[in-house]
C-alpha positions as CSV (number, residue, x, y, z in Angstrom):
1,M,59.4,200.9,-41.0
2,W,61.2,199.9,-37.8
3,E,64.3,199.2,-39.9
4,G,64.3,202.6,-40.7
5,L,63.9,203.7,-37.1
6,R,66.8,201.7,-36.0
7,L,68.8,203.1,-38.9
8,Q,68.1,206.7,-37.6
9,V,69.0,205.7,-34.1
10,F,72.2,204.2,-35.5
11,W,73.3,207.4,-37.2
12,L,72.6,209.3,-34.1
13,C,74.6,206.9,-31.9
14,L,77.4,206.6,-34.4
15,G,77.7,210.4,-34.7
16,L,77.8,210.6,-30.9
17,A,80.4,207.8,-30.8
18,V,82.7,209.6,-33.3
19,W,82.4,212.7,-31.3
20,N,83.1,210.9,-28.0
21,T,86.2,209.2,-29.7
22,A,87.6,212.4,-30.9
23,V,87.2,214.0,-27.5
24,A,88.6,211.0,-25.8
25,V,91.8,210.9,-28.1
26,S,92.4,214.5,-27.2
27,R,91.9,213.8,-23.4
28,G,93.7,210.6,-23.2
29,P,92.3,207.2,-22.0
30,Q,92.1,208.1,-18.3
31,E,90.1,211.2,-18.8
32,R,87.3,209.3,-20.9
33,G,84.0,209.1,-19.3
34,P,82.0,206.0,-18.6
35,Q,79.2,207.2,-21.0
36,E,81.6,207.7,-23.9
37,R,83.2,204.3,-23.3
38,G,79.7,202.5,-23.1
39,H,78.5,204.1,-26.5
40,R,81.4,202.5,-28.2
41,R,81.0,199.2,-26.5
42,H,77.1,198.7,-27.3
43,L,77.0,200.2,-30.8
44,S,78.2,198.2,-33.8
45,P,77.7,198.5,-37.5
46,Y,76.3,195.9,-40.0
47,R,77.1,195.2,-43.5
48,H,74.8,195.2,-46.3
49,R,76.7,192.6,-48.3
50,E,79.1,189.7,-47.5
51,R,81.4,188.2,-50.2
52,R,81.4,184.4,-49.7
53,K,83.3,183.3,-52.7
54,E,85.4,184.7,-55.5
55,G,83.1,186.3,-57.8
56,Q,79.9,185.7,-55.8
57,V,78.0,188.1,-53.8
58,L,75.4,186.9,-51.4
59,H,72.4,189.3,-50.5
60,R,70.4,189.2,-47.0
61,S,67.8,191.2,-45.4
62,K,68.8,194.6,-44.0
63,R,68.7,194.7,-40.1
64,G,69.0,197.6,-37.8
65,W,71.8,198.4,-35.4
66,V,71.9,196.7,-31.9
67,W,70.3,199.7,-30.1
68,N,68.3,198.1,-27.2
69,Q,70.6,199.3,-24.5
70,F,71.1,203.1,-23.6
71,F,73.4,204.5,-20.9
72,V,72.9,207.5,-18.6
73,I,75.6,208.6,-16.3
74,E,74.3,208.9,-12.7
75,E,74.4,212.0,-10.6
76,Y,74.4,214.2,-13.6
77,T,73.8,217.9,-12.4
78,G,73.8,219.9,-15.6
79,P,71.3,222.7,-16.3
80,D,69.8,220.9,-19.3
81,P,68.0,217.4,-19.3
82,V,70.4,214.8,-20.5
83,L,69.8,213.2,-23.9
84,V,69.6,209.5,-23.6
85,G,69.0,208.8,-27.4
86,R,66.6,209.2,-30.5
87,L,63.9,207.2,-32.0
88,H,63.1,207.4,-35.6
89,S,60.9,205.4,-37.9
90,D,61.4,204.8,-41.6
91,V,57.9,205.8,-42.2
92,D,58.5,209.1,-40.7
93,T,58.8,211.6,-43.6
94,G,59.1,214.5,-41.3
95,D,55.6,215.9,-42.0
96,G,54.6,215.5,-38.3
97,N,52.0,212.8,-39.0
98,I,54.0,210.3,-36.7
99,K,53.9,210.3,-32.8
100,Y,56.4,208.6,-30.7
101,I,55.1,207.1,-27.5
102,L,57.2,205.9,-24.5
103,S,56.1,203.7,-21.7
104,G,57.6,201.7,-19.0
105,E,59.6,202.5,-15.8
106,G,60.0,206.1,-15.2
107,A,58.3,207.0,-18.4
108,G,56.8,210.5,-18.2
109,T,58.3,211.3,-14.7
110,I,62.1,210.5,-15.3
111,F,62.3,209.9,-19.0
112,V,60.4,212.0,-21.5
113,I,60.3,211.6,-25.3
114,D,59.6,214.4,-27.9
115,D,56.7,212.9,-29.7
116,K,57.7,214.6,-33.0
117,T,61.6,214.0,-33.0
118,G,61.7,210.9,-30.9
119,N,64.4,212.4,-28.8
120,I,64.5,210.9,-25.3
121,H,65.9,213.0,-22.3
122,A,66.3,212.2,-18.5
123,T,64.6,214.9,-16.6
124,K,66.0,214.0,-13.2
125,T,69.3,213.1,-11.7
126,L,69.6,209.5,-11.4
127,D,71.2,207.2,-8.7
128,R,72.6,203.8,-9.5
129,E,72.5,202.8,-5.9
130,E,68.7,203.3,-5.9
131,Q,67.9,201.8,-9.3
132,A,70.6,200.5,-11.7
133,E,68.4,200.2,-14.9
134,Y,65.1,201.0,-16.3
135,T,63.0,199.0,-18.9
136,L,61.2,201.2,-21.4
137,T,58.9,200.4,-24.5
138,A,58.8,202.7,-27.6
139,Q,56.3,202.7,-30.4
140,A,55.3,204.9,-33.3
141,V,51.6,205.6,-33.9
142,A,49.7,207.8,-36.3
143,R,49.1,211.3,-34.8
144,D,45.5,211.7,-35.9
145,T,44.2,208.1,-35.1
146,N,46.8,206.8,-32.7
147,K,46.9,203.6,-34.6
148,P,50.2,201.7,-34.4
149,L,52.4,202.1,-37.4
150,E,54.9,199.6,-36.0
151,P,54.9,196.9,-33.3
152,P,56.1,198.1,-30.0
153,S,59.9,197.5,-29.1
154,E,61.5,197.2,-25.5
155,F,64.9,198.6,-24.6
156,I,66.8,199.2,-21.4
157,V,68.3,202.3,-20.1
158,K,71.3,201.5,-17.6
159,V,72.7,204.0,-15.2
160,Q,76.4,204.1,-15.3
161,D,78.2,204.3,-11.8
162,I,80.4,207.1,-10.6
163,N,82.3,206.9,-7.3
164,D,79.8,208.9,-5.1
165,N,79.5,206.4,-2.0
166,P,82.2,206.1,0.5
167,P,82.9,203.0,2.3
168,V,80.9,202.3,5.4
169,F,81.3,200.1,8.4
170,L,78.1,198.8,9.3
171,Q,79.1,197.0,12.7
172,G,81.1,199.7,14.3
173,P,82.2,200.5,16.7
174,Y,84.1,197.3,17.4
175,Y,85.1,195.7,20.8
176,A,87.9,193.2,20.9
177,R,90.0,191.1,23.5
178,V,93.4,189.7,23.1
179,A,95.5,188.2,25.8
180,E,98.4,190.1,27.1
181,M,101.9,189.1,26.2
182,S,100.6,187.7,22.9
183,N,103.1,187.2,20.0
184,V,103.5,189.6,17.2
185,G,100.9,188.9,14.4
186,T,98.3,187.4,16.8
187,S,94.8,188.0,15.1
188,V,92.6,190.4,17.1
189,I,89.4,191.1,15.0
190,Q,88.5,191.5,11.5
191,V,86.7,194.7,10.5
192,T,84.6,194.8,7.2
193,A,83.4,197.9,5.2
194,S,81.0,198.0,2.4
195,D,80.8,200.5,-0.6
196,A,77.5,200.8,-2.3
197,D,79.2,201.6,-5.7
198,D,79.2,199.1,-8.7
199,P,82.0,196.6,-7.8
200,T,82.0,195.4,-11.4
201,Y,82.7,198.8,-12.9
202,G,86.1,200.5,-12.2
203,N,87.7,200.9,-8.8
204,S,84.8,202.6,-7.2
205,A,84.1,199.7,-4.9
206,R,87.7,198.3,-4.4
207,L,88.6,199.1,-0.9
208,V,91.9,199.2,1.0
209,Y,92.3,199.1,4.9
210,S,94.9,201.1,6.8
211,I,95.4,202.1,10.5
212,L,95.2,205.7,11.5
213,Q,95.5,205.4,15.4
214,G,96.9,202.5,17.4
215,Q,100.2,202.2,16.3
216,P,102.9,200.8,16.8
217,Y,100.8,198.3,19.0
218,F,98.6,196.9,16.2
219,S,98.6,196.7,12.3
220,V,95.7,195.9,9.8
221,E,95.9,193.8,6.6
222,P,95.0,196.1,3.7
223,H,92.8,193.8,1.8
224,T,91.2,191.7,4.5
225,G,90.9,194.2,7.4
226,I,92.3,191.8,10.0
227,I,93.9,193.4,12.8
228,R,96.8,191.9,14.3
229,T,99.2,192.7,17.3
230,A,102.4,194.5,16.2
231,L,104.4,194.6,19.5
232,P,105.5,191.8,21.7
233,N,105.2,191.6,25.6
234,M,102.2,194.1,25.7
235,D,101.4,194.0,29.5
236,R,98.0,194.6,30.8
237,E,99.2,195.8,34.1
238,A,101.0,198.6,32.3
239,K,98.1,199.5,29.8
240,Q,94.9,197.6,29.4
241,E,92.7,199.3,26.8
242,Y,93.7,200.7,23.3
243,D,91.5,202.8,21.1
244,V,92.3,201.9,17.4
245,V,91.0,203.7,14.3
246,I,90.8,201.7,11.1
247,Q,90.2,203.5,7.6
248,A,88.7,202.0,4.5
249,K,89.3,203.7,1.2
250,D,87.8,203.0,-2.2
251,M,89.5,203.5,-5.6
252,G,92.2,201.0,-4.5
253,G,93.4,203.5,-1.9
254,H,94.5,206.1,-4.5
255,M,94.2,209.6,-4.3
256,G,90.7,211.0,-4.8
257,G,89.0,207.8,-3.5
258,L,86.4,208.1,-0.9
259,S,86.9,206.7,2.8
260,G,85.3,205.7,5.9
261,T,86.7,205.1,9.5
262,A,85.7,202.7,12.4
263,Q,86.6,202.9,16.1
264,V,88.0,199.6,17.6
265,K,88.3,199.2,21.3
266,I,90.9,196.5,22.1
267,T,91.2,195.2,25.7
268,L,94.2,193.2,26.9
269,T,92.9,190.2,28.9
270,D,94.9,188.9,32.0
271,V,97.3,185.9,32.0
272,N,99.3,184.8,35.1
273,D,102.5,186.5,34.3
274,N,103.1,188.1,37.8
275,P,103.9,186.3,40.9
276,P,102.6,187.2,44.4
277,K,104.7,189.6,46.5
278,F,104.7,190.4,50.2
279,A,105.3,194.2,50.9
280,Q,107.5,193.5,53.9
281,G,110.0,190.9,54.7
282,V,109.1,190.9,58.5
283,Y,105.7,191.4,60.0
284,A,105.2,191.9,63.8
285,M,102.2,191.1,65.8
286,S,101.2,190.5,69.3
287,I,98.4,188.9,71.4
288,A,97.5,189.0,75.0
289,E,98.0,185.7,77.1
290,D,94.3,185.7,78.1
291,R,93.0,185.3,74.5
292,V,91.2,182.1,73.8
293,P,91.7,179.7,70.7
294,G,90.0,180.9,67.6
295,E,90.7,184.5,68.1
296,E,92.6,186.5,65.3
297,V,96.1,187.6,65.8
298,G,96.5,189.4,62.8
299,R,96.4,189.7,58.9
300,L,99.0,190.1,56.1
301,K,98.6,190.0,52.2
302,A,100.7,189.1,49.3
303,R,99.8,191.4,46.4
304,D,99.4,189.9,42.9
305,P,98.5,192.4,40.2
306,D,97.0,189.7,38.0
307,Q,93.1,189.4,37.8
308,G,90.6,186.5,38.7
309,E,92.0,183.3,39.2
310,N,95.4,184.4,38.0
311,G,95.5,186.9,41.0
312,L,94.4,184.1,43.6
313,V,97.0,183.5,46.4
314,D,97.1,180.7,49.0
315,Y,99.1,180.8,52.3
316,A,100.8,178.3,54.3
317,V,103.1,178.2,57.3
318,L,106.5,176.8,56.2
319,E,108.3,176.6,59.5
320,G,108.7,178.3,62.9
321,D,108.3,177.5,66.8
322,G,104.7,178.6,66.6
323,M,103.3,176.1,64.0
324,S,101.6,174.2,66.9
325,V,100.3,177.3,68.6
326,F,98.9,179.2,65.7
327,E,97.1,178.5,62.4
328,I,96.7,180.4,59.0
329,S,93.6,180.7,56.9
330,K,92.7,182.9,53.8
331,D,89.9,185.4,53.7
332,S,88.3,184.7,50.3
333,E,87.0,188.1,49.8
334,S,90.0,190.3,50.7
335,Q,92.6,187.5,49.7
336,E,94.5,188.1,53.1
337,A,96.2,185.8,55.3
338,V,94.5,185.5,58.7
339,I,96.5,184.2,61.6
340,K,94.6,182.7,64.5
341,L,95.4,181.5,68.0
342,K,95.3,177.6,67.9
343,K,96.2,176.9,71.5
344,P,96.4,179.1,74.6
345,V,99.6,181.0,75.3
346,D,101.2,181.8,78.5
347,F,103.4,184.9,78.9
348,E,105.1,183.3,82.0
349,T,106.0,180.3,79.9
350,K,107.0,181.7,76.4
351,R,106.9,185.3,75.3
352,S,107.5,185.2,71.4
353,Y,106.9,183.1,68.5
354,T,108.2,183.1,64.9
355,L,106.4,181.8,61.9
356,K,107.6,181.6,58.2
357,V,104.7,182.3,55.8
358,E,104.5,181.3,52.1
359,A,102.2,182.9,49.4
360,V,101.8,181.0,46.1
361,N,99.7,181.1,43.1
362,P,97.6,178.0,42.8
363,H,96.9,178.6,39.1
364,V,100.3,178.8,37.1
365,D,100.4,179.4,33.2
366,S,102.8,176.9,31.7
367,R,103.7,179.4,29.1
368,F,105.4,181.5,31.6
369,L,106.9,179.2,34.0
370,S,110.5,180.5,33.0
371,W,109.4,183.7,34.5
372,G,108.8,182.1,37.9
373,P,108.9,181.1,40.6
374,Y,105.3,182.1,41.4
375,K,105.5,182.4,45.2
376,D,107.1,184.5,48.0
377,T,107.8,184.1,51.6
378,T,107.9,186.4,54.7
379,V,108.6,186.1,58.5
380,V,105.9,186.9,61.1
381,K,107.0,187.6,64.6
382,I,104.3,187.3,67.3
383,S,104.8,188.5,70.8
384,V,102.8,187.5,73.9
385,E,101.6,190.1,76.2
386,D,101.0,189.8,79.9
387,A,97.6,189.9,81.3
388,D,95.8,189.7,84.7
389,E,94.7,186.2,84.4
390,P,92.1,184.4,86.7
391,P,93.4,181.4,88.8
392,V,93.8,178.1,87.2
393,F,92.6,174.9,88.9
394,I,95.2,172.1,88.8
395,A,92.4,169.6,87.4
396,P,89.9,170.5,84.6
397,N,87.2,168.8,86.9
398,Y,87.1,166.8,90.1
399,S,85.2,163.7,91.1
400,F,84.9,162.5,94.8
401,E,82.8,159.8,96.5
402,V,81.3,159.7,99.9
403,E,79.2,157.0,101.7
404,E,75.5,157.7,102.3
405,N,74.3,158.2,105.8
406,A,77.8,159.6,106.7
407,P,77.7,161.9,109.6
408,W,77.8,165.8,109.2
409,G,81.3,167.1,108.5
410,T,82.6,164.1,106.6
411,L,85.5,165.1,104.3
412,V,84.5,164.8,100.6
413,G,87.7,166.0,98.8
414,R,89.8,169.0,98.0
415,V,90.2,171.2,94.9
416,H,93.2,173.3,94.4
417,A,93.9,176.4,92.2
418,K,96.8,178.7,91.7
419,D,97.5,182.3,90.4
420,T,99.7,182.0,87.3
421,D,100.6,185.7,87.3
422,I,103.8,186.9,88.5
423,A,102.1,188.4,91.7
424,N,100.9,184.9,92.8
425,N,98.0,186.2,94.9
426,P,96.4,183.9,97.5
427,I,93.1,182.2,96.4
428,R,89.6,182.1,98.0
429,Y,87.3,179.3,97.3
430,L,83.4,179.4,97.4
431,I,80.6,177.1,96.3
432,P,78.0,179.0,94.4
433,R,74.6,178.5,95.9
434,Y,72.8,178.0,92.6
435,T,74.9,174.9,92.2
436,D,74.0,173.5,95.7
437,L,70.6,174.8,96.4
438,E,70.0,172.6,99.4
439,E,73.4,173.3,100.9
440,F,74.6,169.6,101.2
441,F,78.2,170.6,101.2
442,T,80.5,173.3,102.6
443,I,84.0,174.3,101.4
444,S,86.9,175.9,103.4
445,P,87.6,179.4,101.8
446,E,91.3,179.0,102.2
447,E,92.1,175.3,101.8
448,G,89.5,174.3,99.3
449,T,88.4,171.1,101.4
450,I,84.7,170.1,100.7
451,K,82.6,168.5,103.6
452,T,79.1,167.4,104.1
453,T,76.6,169.2,106.1
454,R,74.2,166.3,106.8
455,P,73.9,162.7,106.1
456,L,73.2,161.8,102.3
457,D,70.7,159.4,101.0
458,R,71.9,157.7,97.7
459,E,68.2,156.5,97.0
460,T,67.0,160.2,97.0
461,Q,70.1,161.5,95.0
462,A,73.0,159.4,93.8
463,W,74.9,162.2,92.3
464,H,75.8,165.8,93.3
465,N,77.2,168.2,90.6
466,I,78.4,171.2,92.1
467,S,80.9,174.2,91.1
468,V,83.7,175.6,93.1
469,S,84.8,179.2,92.3
470,A,88.3,180.4,93.0
471,T,89.0,184.1,93.2
472,E,92.2,185.9,93.5
473,I,92.7,188.1,96.8
474,G,94.0,191.4,96.0
475,G,93.9,191.2,92.3
476,H,91.2,192.2,89.8
477,H,88.8,189.8,91.5
478,Q,88.9,187.5,88.5
479,D,87.6,184.0,89.3
480,A,87.7,180.7,87.8
481,K,85.2,177.8,88.1
482,V,85.6,174.1,88.1
483,R,83.0,171.2,88.0
484,V,83.0,168.9,91.0
485,N,81.0,165.6,90.7
486,I,80.3,163.9,93.9
487,K,79.0,160.3,94.0
488,V,77.1,159.0,97.0
489,K,78.2,155.4,97.7
490,D,75.7,152.9,98.5
491,V,75.0,151.3,101.9
492,N,72.6,148.3,102.3
493,D,69.9,150.3,104.1
494,N,66.7,149.4,102.2
495,A,65.1,145.8,102.6
496,P,63.7,144.3,99.4
497,E,60.0,144.1,98.5
498,F,57.7,142.7,95.9
499,A,58.2,144.1,92.5
500,T,54.4,144.3,92.1
501,Q,51.4,144.2,94.4
502,D,49.0,142.6,92.3
503,E,46.3,140.0,93.6
504,V,46.6,136.4,92.4
505,L,43.4,135.0,91.0
506,M,43.0,131.2,91.5
507,C,40.2,128.9,90.3
508,E,37.9,127.1,92.9
509,N,38.7,123.9,91.0
510,V,42.4,124.3,90.9
511,T,44.4,121.1,91.1
512,P,47.1,120.5,93.7
513,G,50.8,120.9,92.7
514,K,49.8,123.7,90.1
515,A,52.0,127.0,90.2
516,I,49.7,129.8,90.5
517,K,52.2,132.8,90.5
518,T,56.0,133.6,90.2
519,V,56.9,136.5,92.3
520,S,59.9,138.7,92.1
521,A,61.4,141.6,94.3
522,V,63.2,144.9,93.9
523,D,65.7,146.6,96.2
524,K,66.3,150.4,96.1
525,D,69.9,149.7,97.0
526,E,72.6,148.8,94.5
527,M,73.0,145.0,93.8
528,S,76.2,143.2,93.0
529,P,76.0,141.0,89.9
530,R,76.2,137.9,92.2
531,Q,73.8,139.2,94.7
532,H,70.2,137.7,94.5
533,F,67.0,137.5,96.7
534,H,66.1,134.7,98.9
535,F,62.4,133.8,99.4
536,S,60.7,131.8,102.1
537,L,57.4,131.5,103.8
538,A,57.1,133.5,107.1
539,P,57.2,131.5,110.2
540,K,53.5,132.0,110.9
541,A,52.7,130.4,107.3
542,V,55.0,127.6,107.3
543,S,52.4,125.3,108.6
544,N,49.6,126.3,106.3
545,H,47.9,123.5,104.3
546,N,46.9,125.7,101.2
547,F,50.1,126.8,99.5
548,S,53.8,126.3,99.3
549,L,56.9,128.5,98.1
550,K,59.7,127.3,95.9
551,D,62.7,129.7,95.7
552,N,64.1,129.5,92.2
553,R,67.5,131.0,93.2
554,D,67.2,133.5,90.5
555,S,65.6,136.2,92.6
556,T,62.2,134.8,91.9
557,A,59.9,132.3,93.8
558,T,57.1,130.1,92.6
559,I,53.7,129.8,94.7
560,V,52.3,126.3,94.3
561,V,48.8,125.0,95.4
562,I,48.9,121.9,97.9
563,R,45.5,121.0,98.1
564,K,42.0,121.2,96.4
565,G,38.4,122.0,97.2
566,F,38.6,125.8,97.5
567,S,35.2,127.5,97.7
568,R,34.5,131.2,97.6
569,M,31.5,130.6,99.9
570,I,33.8,129.6,102.7
571,Q,36.7,131.9,102.0
572,D,37.5,134.0,98.9
573,V,40.7,135.6,99.8
574,Y,43.8,134.1,101.2
575,A,46.8,136.2,102.6
576,L,50.2,134.4,102.2
577,P,52.9,136.3,104.1
578,I,56.4,135.8,102.3
579,E,59.8,136.8,103.7
580,I,62.5,138.3,101.4
581,N,66.2,138.4,102.1
582,D,68.7,140.6,100.1
583,N,71.9,138.8,101.3
584,G,73.5,142.0,101.6
585,V,76.1,143.6,104.0
586,P,74.4,143.9,106.4
587,P,71.7,141.5,105.3
588,L,68.2,143.0,105.3
589,S,64.7,141.2,105.1
590,S,61.1,142.0,104.9
591,T,57.9,140.3,105.0
592,N,55.5,141.0,102.2
593,T,51.9,139.6,101.9
594,L,50.6,138.0,98.8
595,L,46.8,138.2,98.3
596,I,45.2,135.2,96.5
597,R,41.6,135.5,95.5
598,V,39.3,132.5,94.8
599,C,37.4,132.8,91.5
600,S,34.8,130.9,89.6
601,C,36.1,129.2,86.5
602,D,34.7,127.1,83.7
603,S,36.0,123.6,82.6
604,K,38.9,125.3,80.8
605,D,40.0,127.3,83.8
606,T,38.8,130.5,82.2
607,I,37.9,132.8,85.2
608,L,34.1,133.7,85.1
609,S,33.9,135.6,88.4
610,C,35.7,136.6,91.4
611,N,32.9,138.2,93.4
612,V,30.7,136.7,96.1
613,E,27.6,139.0,95.5
614,P,25.7,136.2,93.9
615,Y,25.8,134.1,97.0
616,I,25.6,136.6,99.9
617,L,24.7,140.2,100.4
618,P,27.6,142.4,101.6
619,A,27.5,143.4,105.1
620,G,27.6,147.2,104.4
621,L,26.0,149.2,101.9
622,S,27.8,151.6,99.5
623,T,27.1,155.4,99.3
624,G,25.2,155.1,95.9
625,A,23.0,152.6,97.6
626,L,22.0,154.7,100.6
627,I,21.4,157.9,98.2
628,A,19.0,155.6,96.1
629,I,17.1,154.5,99.4
630,L,16.9,158.0,100.6
631,A,15.4,159.2,97.3
632,C,12.9,156.5,97.3
633,I,11.8,157.4,101.0
634,V,11.5,161.1,100.0
635,I,9.3,160.2,97.0
636,L,7.0,158.2,99.1
637,L,6.7,161.0,101.6
638,A,5.8,163.4,98.9
639,I,3.1,161.2,97.7
640,V,1.7,160.8,101.1
641,V,1.6,164.5,101.6
642,L,-0.1,165.0,98.3
643,F,-2.8,162.5,99.0
644,V,-3.5,164.1,102.6
645,A,-3.8,167.6,100.8
646,L,-6.3,166.1,98.3
647,R,-8.5,164.6,101.1
648,R,-8.6,167.9,102.9
649,Q,-10.3,169.5,99.7
650,K,-13.0,167.0,99.5
651,K,-15.8,169.2,100.8
652,E,-14.9,172.3,98.6
653,P,-17.4,172.9,95.6
654,L,-16.6,171.2,92.4
655,I,-18.2,173.8,90.1
656,V,-16.5,177.2,89.4
657,F,-18.3,179.7,87.2
658,E,-15.1,181.6,86.3
659,E,-14.4,181.8,82.7
660,E,-10.5,181.1,82.8
661,D,-10.5,177.4,82.3
662,I,-12.8,174.6,81.8
663,R,-11.8,170.9,82.6
664,E,-13.6,167.9,82.2
665,N,-13.1,164.9,84.5
666,I,-14.5,161.4,84.0
667,I,-14.4,159.5,87.3
668,T,-15.2,155.8,87.1
669,Y,-15.5,154.1,90.4
670,D,-17.0,150.6,91.6
671,D,-19.2,151.8,94.5
672,E,-23.0,151.4,94.7
673,G,-25.2,154.5,94.1
674,G,-26.2,156.4,97.2
675,G,-29.5,157.4,95.9
676,E,-30.5,160.9,97.0
677,E,-27.1,161.7,98.4
678,D,-25.5,161.4,95.1
679,T,-28.0,163.7,93.4
680,E,-27.8,166.1,96.2
681,A,-24.1,166.3,96.0
682,F,-24.0,167.6,92.5
683,D,-26.3,169.5,90.3
684,I,-26.6,167.3,87.3
685,A,-28.1,169.9,85.0
686,T,-25.3,172.3,86.0
687,L,-22.5,169.7,85.5
688,Q,-24.0,168.9,81.9
689,N,-24.3,172.7,81.0
690,P,-22.2,175.0,83.3
691,D,-22.5,177.8,80.7
692,G,-26.3,177.8,81.0
693,I,-26.2,179.5,84.4
694,N,-25.1,182.8,82.9
695,G,-27.4,182.3,79.9
696,F,-24.6,181.5,77.5
697,L,-24.9,178.6,75.2
698,P,-21.7,177.5,73.5
699,R,-21.7,176.9,69.8
700,K,-21.0,173.4,68.7
701,D,-20.2,174.1,65.1
702,I,-17.0,175.9,65.8
703,K,-13.9,175.1,67.9
704,P,-13.5,177.4,70.9
705,D,-10.1,179.3,71.3
706,L,-8.0,179.3,74.4
707,Q,-8.2,182.8,75.6
708,F,-6.2,182.5,78.8
709,P,-2.9,180.9,79.4
710,L,-2.4,178.0,81.6
711,R,-1.3,178.9,85.1
712,P,2.3,179.1,85.8
713,G,3.6,175.8,87.2
714,L,0.9,173.7,85.5
715,R,2.2,171.5,82.7
716,P,-0.2,170.2,79.9
717,V,-1.6,166.8,80.7
718,A,-4.5,164.9,79.4
719,N,-8.0,166.1,80.2
720,S,-9.3,162.8,81.4
721,V,-8.0,160.4,84.2
722,D,-9.5,157.0,84.0
723,F,-9.9,154.6,86.9
724,H,-11.4,151.4,85.7
725,L,-14.2,150.8,88.3
726,P,-17.0,148.9,86.4
727,R,-20.0,149.7,88.3
728,R,-20.7,153.5,88.2
729,T,-19.7,156.5,86.0
730,E,-20.1,160.2,86.7
731,I,-19.2,163.1,84.3
732,N,-18.3,166.5,86.1
733,H,-18.0,169.8,84.0
734,Y,-16.3,172.6,86.0
735,K,-14.4,175.8,85.5
736,I,-11.2,176.5,87.2
737,D,-10.0,179.8,88.4
738,E,-6.1,180.5,88.4
739,N,-6.4,181.6,92.0
740,S,-8.6,178.5,93.0
741,P,-7.2,175.3,94.0
742,P,-8.0,172.3,91.8
743,P,-11.2,170.4,92.4
744,N,-11.1,167.4,94.6
745,N,-12.2,164.2,93.0
746,N,-11.8,161.8,95.6
747,H,-15.2,160.1,95.3
């Protein structure tokens, strides 16, 4: 049955092909549409019989046309739906009992089929760039039962392309950089456009590039889109940026093709193709003579139109009579040459200087060496201006010496200053008081001579550092100061003495001939390297039988024991007078006493004690001991007074009936009973039950509460005081009133 369906489709397609062929012949090959060419390409007849040999005919099964592809042109905008093709089955006799069904992509929405005739139409405009082909399935079924009459058959509907998409630059706008002075043909950038049309069909997607704006500086390759330089020696300093417009056109660039454009901004980068240049051949500057080294004289600049490191300029002084007086440096921010004063200038000595300054590029491009030299020179003339300068001392500082103890008015030295200006005004000298607070020195205002005001002591202050001020008389009162250092020369006016005043500790059992101490001396005066101290025993100690002295001839002496049998009980301290001579000019000597204390030692000569208290009490008492003795006396007196006061209260009643406080004393003493005298002295019943007097009997099954606080001044103590007297015991119960004295228990 499907063989008949395919046959019907074949005849339909064949008819369309014949019609398209006739139209194409009449219109020419260039006017034929893509749909007509496609039908001819995809429809081919088959033969029913094939002759294999002479007189023999071979029979084979009949097969339908190759109909599984249909073509629909895109972007069709006609009033009627486009007929895609027709399906027809052999079993279709035209009585309407067969129904054609279409399923697959776009079936029922884009593609519809006439279920009676099998005609397929496209109801919507198709765009190949959205979907290039559709896969559909056709089937013939019985109309009344929907029972398939033939197996389903799949076919494809392809959308034929038309030139409906212009080229597009997806990455525009473009930015590119190329070095200035580049050779012709230097590649700058490649631009690329894309066309959504089918590149395999016709020329719809074949692009050609051209330049619309940017000539004659740049060109573009038609097929690659590479932009290249078209002019030599393009100078960045003349023009730095270029706006170029590139066009991409499809259809191979022919008329009727679609096009798109892209903006390309090209910037020329800098190269070192310009030397530095001074604006003037001669620069004039001036500086006052009172300026100090390091101050700026002036600035100049060599301009280089290049950028970055290509525009850097270094400066140097090549020659001139001011090379030693002035120096040149560069301000890295402004690229200016800065001329500074290196040494002081003097108007009266030299009034002008000349410098030859060179500016050079530190980074030179070897490609442009022939364009050099990349340097320039200029002349700088510097004039010195006169200024009212302060006086100038002949020396930068002064150092003098004066002997100590020199009398008042001794000449120390003289300072001298002069006025360097043309006026040459006289000078007045002065010692600022803050440099000589104690006024050791005075200066002559006219002559500048320095003298002492009193004798100086080297040991008190060896150096005096003062300042002297010199001021012009009649000028602008400018002054100058100079440092004056005065050294006080030493005179031997101090006798030597012990270096330390420590006691010497010596054991009682020391053996004769043992050295117990090495003494040394110091002298406040200066000592020459060859000068040393001489030690000897004082005349009154020469004949002592205890110690001797040995001069070591190195400014030290050794003390040696010459006997044995020392005892702390007999004498614990020995005073040894020693005479020290300094051998100075004039020689001075002094007698110093060395104290030697006798101590108790063990067998290994380890000192155990150097005090004599274990053997004899000291004649006097210390302050602490006296205070302790007085404190003991005061305590004893207080005890006596308290005892007397208690004795006076012996006859006062011992029972107090107030309810404030109840005390119980147990007194034990070792006296014999007095009989009735004891029973009359105290009411035993009352003592045993003091509350019974008022008719109150305390409860013994509960603990009484303390209802009244203790009297101020009384501290809690134990309620019983025991005196161990074995013979007799009495128990007294009594009450104590706050205002009543305590009972007297002296029985």
